[in-house]
Wavefront OBJ file of the C-alpha trace (Angstrom):
o trace
v 18.938 10.663 -3.467
v 15.457 12.128 -3.929
v 12.861 12.033 -1.186
v 10.790 8.805 -1.287
v 7.488 8.879 -3.128
v 4.714 8.280 -0.575
v 1.802 6.099 -1.711
v -1.130 5.103 0.496
v -3.747 2.566 -0.559
v -6.376 0.333 1.000
v -6.728 -3.395 0.323
v -8.420 -6.606 1.385
v -8.172 -10.178 0.052
v -10.431 -9.300 -2.903
v -7.984 -6.598 -4.013
v -4.797 -8.649 -3.516
v -4.095 -9.307 -7.209
v -4.681 -5.701 -8.357
v -2.547 -4.583 -5.401
v 0.266 -6.890 -6.526
v 0.090 -5.461 -10.044
v 0.005 -1.867 -8.782
v 3.020 -2.438 -6.525
v 5.030 -4.197 -9.241
v 4.261 -1.464 -11.779
v 5.105 1.253 -9.278
v 8.474 -0.313 -8.470
v 9.311 -1.118 -12.103
v 8.635 2.449 -13.224
v 10.443 4.394 -10.520
v 13.109 6.638 -11.890
v 16.777 6.007 -11.160
v 17.686 6.926 -7.607
v 14.019 7.025 -6.513
v 12.370 4.988 -3.794
v 8.798 4.576 -2.611
v 7.210 4.359 0.807
v 4.067 2.267 0.288
v 1.520 2.172 3.105
v -1.284 -0.357 2.767
v -4.294 0.082 5.011
v -5.090 -3.571 5.641
v -8.784 -4.341 5.395
v -8.307 -8.085 5.723
v -5.230 -9.380 3.911
v -4.183 -12.859 5.021
v -0.637 -13.220 6.403
v 0.267 -15.554 3.502
v -0.977 -12.952 1.014
v 1.244 -10.301 2.613
v 4.231 -12.644 2.351
v 3.512 -13.280 -1.332
v 3.107 -9.588 -2.061
v 6.425 -8.703 -0.433
v 8.199 -11.580 -2.196
v 6.832 -10.533 -5.601
v 7.879 -6.907 -5.179
v 11.563 -7.602 -4.392
v 12.045 -4.387 -2.455
v 15.461 -2.797 -2.504
v 15.481 0.765 -1.246
v 11.706 1.034 -0.913
v 9.495 0.169 2.038
v 6.053 -1.329 2.596
v 4.008 -1.018 5.773
v 0.733 -2.813 6.465
v -1.379 -0.872 8.956
v -4.805 -1.568 10.384
v -7.616 0.885 9.678
v -8.429 3.432 12.343
v -12.064 4.464 12.396
v -11.867 6.456 15.627
v -12.589 9.814 14.039
v -15.194 8.605 11.551
v -18.050 9.977 13.650
v -16.736 13.510 13.151
v -16.901 13.345 9.350
v -19.578 15.483 7.700
v -22.667 13.604 6.554
v -24.436 16.396 4.675
v -24.799 16.036 0.934
v -25.485 12.309 0.953
l 1 2 3 4 5 6 7 8 9 10 11 12 13 14 15 16 17 18 19 20 21 22 23 24 25 26 27 28 29 30 31 32 33 34 35 36 37 38 39 40 41 42 43 44 45 46 47 48 49 50 51 52 53 54 55 56 57 58 59 60 61 62 63 64 65 66 67 68 69 70 71 72 73 74 75 76 77 78 79 80 81 82
């Protein structure tokens, strides 16, 4: 089996429907024997929305992780050029 495809995205409640479409399309178009590791940086998805997303994707050999954003290092980002 091939190594899982790693996809990272950010989402909040306003992006829930496009996220559902992206996830469904991603899973439907994976090649045979492929899996995906989808990480969603959760900017405010409701628990019920997460349940609905997972139910609509019908994961088999793929995985989804919801993680909270970590802004700890944001102060070290360059600000020139803005």
